[in-house]
C-alpha positions as CSV (number, residue, x, y, z in Angstrom):
1,M,-19.9,3.8,-47.7
2,I,-18.8,1.4,-45.1
3,S,-21.4,0.0,-43.2
4,L,-21.4,-1.2,-39.4
5,K,-22.6,-4.6,-40.8
6,Q,-19.3,-4.9,-42.6
7,L,-17.0,-3.7,-40.0
8,K,-19.0,-6.4,-37.9
9,Y,-18.1,-8.9,-39.8
10,F,-14.7,-7.8,-40.7
11,D,-13.8,-7.6,-37.1
12,A,-15.3,-11.1,-36.5
13,V,-13.0,-12.9,-39.0
14,A,-10.1,-10.9,-37.5
15,R,-11.0,-12.1,-34.2
16,C,-11.7,-15.7,-35.1
17,G,-8.9,-16.1,-38.0
18,H,-11.4,-18.5,-39.7
19,F,-14.2,-17.2,-42.3
20,G,-16.5,-20.2,-41.0
21,K,-16.4,-19.6,-37.6
22,A,-16.8,-15.9,-37.9
23,A,-20.2,-16.4,-40.1
24,E,-21.3,-18.8,-37.2
25,Q,-20.5,-16.1,-34.4
26,C,-22.2,-13.4,-36.8
27,A,-25.4,-16.0,-37.5
28,V,-25.1,-15.5,-40.9
29,T,-23.9,-18.1,-43.8
30,Q,-20.5,-18.0,-44.9
31,P,-21.0,-16.8,-48.6
32,A,-22.9,-14.0,-47.1
33,L,-19.9,-13.2,-44.7
34,S,-17.4,-13.3,-47.7
35,M,-19.7,-11.2,-49.9
36,Q,-19.7,-8.2,-47.5
37,I,-16.1,-8.3,-46.5
38,Q,-14.8,-8.6,-50.3
39,E,-17.1,-5.4,-51.3
40,L,-15.3,-3.7,-47.9
41,E,-12.1,-4.5,-49.7
42,K,-13.3,-3.3,-53.1
43,F,-14.8,0.2,-51.5
44,L,-11.3,0.6,-49.6
45,E,-9.3,-0.7,-52.4
46,V,-7.1,-2.4,-50.1
47,Q,-6.6,-6.4,-49.1
48,L,-7.4,-6.9,-45.4
49,F,-6.6,-10.8,-45.4
50,E,-4.1,-13.3,-46.5
51,R,-6.3,-16.5,-47.1
52,G,-4.8,-20.0,-46.8
53,R,-6.0,-23.0,-46.3
54,G,-8.6,-23.5,-43.7
55,S,-7.7,-19.9,-42.1
56,V,-7.0,-16.4,-43.0
57,M,-4.6,-13.5,-41.7
58,L,-4.5,-10.0,-41.8
59,T,-2.4,-8.3,-43.6
60,S,-0.3,-5.3,-42.5
61,S,-3.6,-2.6,-43.5
62,G,-6.0,-5.2,-42.4
63,R,-4.3,-4.8,-38.6
64,S,-4.5,-1.5,-38.8
65,I,-7.8,-1.2,-39.9
66,A,-8.7,-4.0,-37.5
67,L,-8.1,-1.5,-34.2
68,R,-10.1,1.3,-35.5
69,A,-13.1,-1.1,-36.8
70,A,-13.1,-2.5,-33.2
71,R,-13.1,0.9,-31.4
72,I,-15.8,2.0,-34.0
73,L,-18.1,-0.9,-33.0
74,S,-17.7,-0.2,-29.5
75,E,-18.8,3.2,-29.6
76,A,-21.6,2.0,-31.4
77,R,-22.4,-0.2,-28.8
78,D,-22.0,2.6,-26.4
79,I,-24.8,4.7,-28.4
80,V,-27.1,1.9,-28.2
81,D,-26.5,1.7,-24.4
82,L,-27.2,5.5,-24.3
83,A,-30.4,5.4,-25.7
84,R,-31.8,2.8,-23.8
85,Q,-30.8,5.1,-20.5
86,D,-34.3,5.7,-19.8
87,G,-34.0,6.2,-16.3
88,K,-34.6,2.8,-15.6
89,S,-31.2,1.0,-13.6
90,L,-29.7,-2.0,-14.8
91,S,-32.1,-3.1,-17.8
92,G,-31.5,-4.7,-21.1
93,P,-28.0,-6.8,-22.3
94,L,-25.0,-6.7,-19.9
95,G,-22.0,-8.5,-20.6
96,L,-20.0,-9.5,-17.6
97,G,-16.5,-11.1,-17.8
98,V,-15.5,-12.4,-14.6
99,I,-12.0,-14.2,-13.8
100,P,-11.9,-17.9,-12.4
101,S,-10.6,-17.3,-9.3
102,V,-13.7,-15.2,-8.1
103,A,-16.5,-16.3,-10.7
104,P,-17.5,-19.9,-8.5
105,Y,-17.3,-17.6,-5.1
106,V,-19.3,-14.8,-5.6
107,L,-21.9,-15.7,-8.6
108,P,-23.5,-18.2,-6.3
109,R,-24.6,-15.4,-4.1
110,L,-25.0,-12.6,-6.3
111,L,-27.1,-14.0,-9.4
112,P,-30.1,-14.5,-7.3
113,S,-29.8,-11.0,-5.7
114,I,-29.6,-9.9,-9.3
115,R,-32.3,-11.8,-10.8
116,H,-34.8,-10.7,-8.0
117,T,-33.9,-6.8,-8.2
118,Y,-33.1,-6.6,-11.9
119,P,-35.4,-8.8,-13.8
120,D,-35.2,-6.9,-16.7
121,L,-31.5,-7.1,-16.9
122,D,-30.3,-9.5,-20.1
123,L,-27.4,-10.9,-18.2
124,R,-24.4,-12.4,-20.0
125,L,-21.4,-14.1,-18.3
126,R,-18.1,-14.9,-19.4
127,E,-15.8,-16.7,-17.3
128,T,-11.8,-16.6,-18.6
129,Q,-8.5,-15.4,-17.6
130,T,-7.8,-11.6,-17.0
131,Q,-5.9,-10.8,-20.4
132,F,-8.5,-12.1,-22.4
133,L,-11.5,-10.5,-20.4
134,L,-9.8,-7.0,-20.7
135,R,-9.4,-7.7,-24.7
136,E,-13.1,-8.5,-24.5
137,L,-13.6,-5.2,-23.0
138,L,-11.7,-3.2,-24.6
139,D,-13.4,-4.1,-28.3
140,G,-17.1,-4.2,-26.8
141,S,-17.4,-7.8,-26.8
142,L,-18.2,-7.3,-22.8
143,D,-19.3,-4.6,-21.0
144,L,-18.3,-5.0,-17.4
145,L,-15.7,-6.7,-15.4
146,L,-15.5,-8.2,-12.0
147,L,-11.7,-8.8,-11.3
148,A,-8.7,-7.9,-9.5
149,L,-7.3,-4.6,-9.5
150,P,-5.1,-2.7,-10.7
151,V,-5.7,-2.6,-14.4
152,D,-3.4,-0.3,-16.2
153,D,-5.3,0.9,-19.1
154,P,-5.8,4.6,-19.8
155,A,-9.1,3.3,-21.5
156,I,-10.6,1.6,-18.9
157,E,-12.2,3.0,-15.7
158,T,-12.3,0.8,-12.1
159,L,-14.0,0.7,-9.1
160,R,-12.7,-0.7,-6.0
161,L,-15.1,-3.2,-4.2
162,F,-13.4,-4.9,-1.5
163,D,-10.2,-6.4,0.0
164,D,-9.6,-10.3,-0.4
165,R,-6.8,-11.7,1.9
166,F,-4.7,-14.5,1.0
167,L,-4.7,-17.7,3.2
168,L,-2.2,-20.3,3.7
169,A,-4.0,-24.3,2.8
170,M,-1.9,-27.1,3.9
171,P,-2.2,-31.0,4.6
172,Q,-4.2,-31.8,8.0
173,S,-0.8,-33.9,8.5
174,K,0.9,-31.0,8.5
175,R,-1.4,-29.0,11.1
176,I,0.5,-26.3,13.2
177,S,-0.9,-25.1,16.8
178,N,-4.2,-23.3,16.6
179,H,-3.3,-19.7,17.4
180,V,0.1,-19.5,15.3
181,R,0.2,-17.7,12.1
182,A,1.3,-18.3,8.7
183,T,5.0,-17.1,7.4
184,P,6.4,-16.8,4.4
185,D,9.1,-19.3,5.9
186,M,6.6,-21.5,5.9
187,V,5.8,-21.4,1.9
188,E,9.4,-21.9,1.2
189,S,9.6,-25.3,3.6
190,D,7.2,-27.2,1.4
191,K,6.3,-27.4,-2.5
192,L,3.7,-24.4,-3.5
193,L,1.5,-25.6,-5.7
194,L,0.3,-22.7,-8.2
195,L,-2.1,-22.4,-10.6
196,E,-1.2,-22.5,-14.5
197,E,0.1,-19.3,-16.0
198,G,-2.1,-16.4,-17.2
199,H,-4.3,-16.8,-14.2
200,C,-3.6,-13.6,-11.9
201,F,-3.8,-15.3,-8.8
202,R,-0.7,-17.0,-9.5
203,D,1.1,-14.3,-10.2
204,Q,-0.2,-12.6,-6.8
205,A,0.7,-15.6,-5.1
206,L,4.1,-15.6,-6.5
207,T,4.6,-12.0,-5.9
208,F,3.7,-12.4,-1.9
209,C,7.0,-11.2,-0.4
210,G,9.2,-12.4,-3.3
211,L,7.8,-15.9,-3.9
212,R,8.9,-15.5,-7.5
213,Q,12.6,-17.0,-6.1
214,V,10.8,-20.0,-4.6
215,E,12.3,-23.2,-6.7
216,N,10.4,-25.4,-5.1
217,A,6.6,-23.7,-6.8
218,A,5.2,-26.2,-8.9
219,T,2.5,-26.0,-11.5
220,F,0.8,-28.9,-13.0
221,G,-1.6,-27.2,-15.6
222,V,-4.3,-26.7,-13.1
223,S,-6.7,-24.4,-14.1
224,S,-9.1,-24.2,-10.6
225,L,-8.5,-23.7,-7.2
226,S,-10.8,-27.0,-6.3
227,T,-7.9,-28.9,-7.9
228,L,-5.6,-27.3,-6.0
229,L,-7.0,-28.0,-2.8
230,E,-7.6,-31.9,-4.1
231,M,-4.0,-31.9,-4.0
232,V,-3.3,-30.1,-0.6
233,T,-5.9,-32.6,0.9
234,N,-3.6,-35.5,-0.3
235,G,-0.2,-34.3,0.8
236,F,1.1,-32.8,-2.3
237,G,1.9,-29.6,-1.3
238,M,0.5,-26.2,0.3
239,T,-1.2,-23.4,-2.1
240,L,-2.5,-20.1,-1.0
241,I,-6.3,-19.6,-1.8
242,P,-8.5,-16.3,-1.5
243,E,-10.8,-15.6,1.6
244,I,-13.9,-15.6,-0.3
245,S,-13.6,-19.1,-1.6
246,V,-13.2,-20.4,1.8
247,G,-16.8,-21.5,2.3
248,V,-17.5,-23.0,-0.8
249,E,-14.0,-24.8,-0.9
250,T,-13.9,-26.0,2.8
251,K,-17.1,-28.6,1.9
252,R,-15.0,-30.1,-0.7
253,G,-11.9,-30.8,0.9
254,N,-10.1,-31.7,4.0
255,F,-7.4,-29.3,4.9
256,H,-6.1,-26.9,7.5
257,L,-6.1,-23.1,6.8
258,M,-4.1,-20.4,8.5
259,R,-4.4,-16.7,8.3
260,F,-0.7,-15.0,7.3
261,E,0.9,-12.9,10.0
262,D,0.4,-8.8,9.6
263,P,0.6,-7.5,7.0
264,E,-1.6,-10.3,5.4
265,P,-1.3,-10.7,1.7
266,K,-4.5,-9.9,-0.1
267,R,-5.8,-8.6,-3.8
268,V,-8.2,-6.0,-4.2
269,I,-11.7,-7.1,-5.9
270,G,-13.5,-4.5,-8.5
271,L,-15.0,-3.4,-11.3
272,A,-13.5,-2.2,-14.8
273,W,-15.3,-0.8,-18.0
274,R,-14.5,1.4,-20.6
275,K,-14.3,5.3,-20.0
276,S,-16.2,5.7,-22.9
277,S,-19.3,4.0,-21.8
278,P,-22.1,5.8,-20.8
279,R,-23.4,2.8,-18.1
280,K,-21.3,3.7,-15.4
281,R,-24.2,4.8,-13.1
282,D,-25.3,1.3,-13.7
283,F,-21.9,-0.2,-13.1
284,I,-21.7,1.5,-9.9
285,E,-25.1,0.2,-8.3
286,L,-24.3,-2.9,-9.4
287,G,-21.2,-2.7,-7.4
288,E,-23.0,-1.8,-4.5
289,V,-25.0,-5.1,-4.9
290,I,-21.8,-7.6,-5.5
291,T,-20.4,-5.5,-2.3
292,A,-23.4,-6.4,-0.3
293,S,-23.7,-10.1,-1.6
294,T,-20.0,-10.5,-0.6
295,K,-20.2,-9.1,3.1
296,Q,-21.9,-12.0,4.5
297,L,-19.7,-14.5,2.4
298,R,-16.6,-13.0,4.0
299,K,-18.0,-12.7,7.6
300,Q,-18.5,-16.5,7.5
301,V,-15.1,-17.3,6.9
302,A,-13.9,-17.1,10.6
303,A,-16.3,-19.9,11.1
304,H,-13.6,-22.1,9.2
305,I,-10.3,-20.8,10.3
306,E,-9.2,-21.1,14.3
């Protein structure tokens, strides 16, 4: 018979592409992991990996089996979660993934609230780009995501939390009259600084008013808003920032912020989880905590914008 241990080790090698790294991830020795993979191949009577020098690659059969193995492991984790639902809200391990344009601004307020309200929750954080978070959610590595919606996947359920408006950040030397609102023309008149490819906030900024056609948009391999705003402070161009970042970023840089004219560009921040997860009640409750913790944060934005 196939064991969950064998599937777990197989899944780890499939994701890592390396026996040593997979063994480290699974907290076992490489020989022990390799033996389980060999036994799995013997039972299935199929070769799962093409073994090369220093790395491994899934065979055609291996790719098909890897998809099913990931789904089985995810459902096995859901069974464990279901068994833990004893009427106690938000307890036990919870893998939470957060996108980089949200984590530095929401987590400082959210984490103390979670620690105080849910002392039995073993929160495990992961911060990376949306594409990687979604992959890890579907393979069961993560339980819940805090990200920009929508998410287009029939296996994923989402919950809208709040709107996060975009603001235009420009150098103080280009400061405009206090009561003027920004327009797309202002963005087109200067160099638009963007995050590197892969960040959903970059794509949202480009999409705003057809900015995909702007030839003077510039990307420098920058992965954080803080670095972009440092460039703005020093006159390298302008950029768009999310409203939730204002309280933190205005302490770091000297730049001018403007609201856009109506309809203001914005993104929707929400939660996402596997539809098969039995912890929907927990996720909704955590969503309420997140919304409450960011409400005051968003109110404070007015103090920084003239």
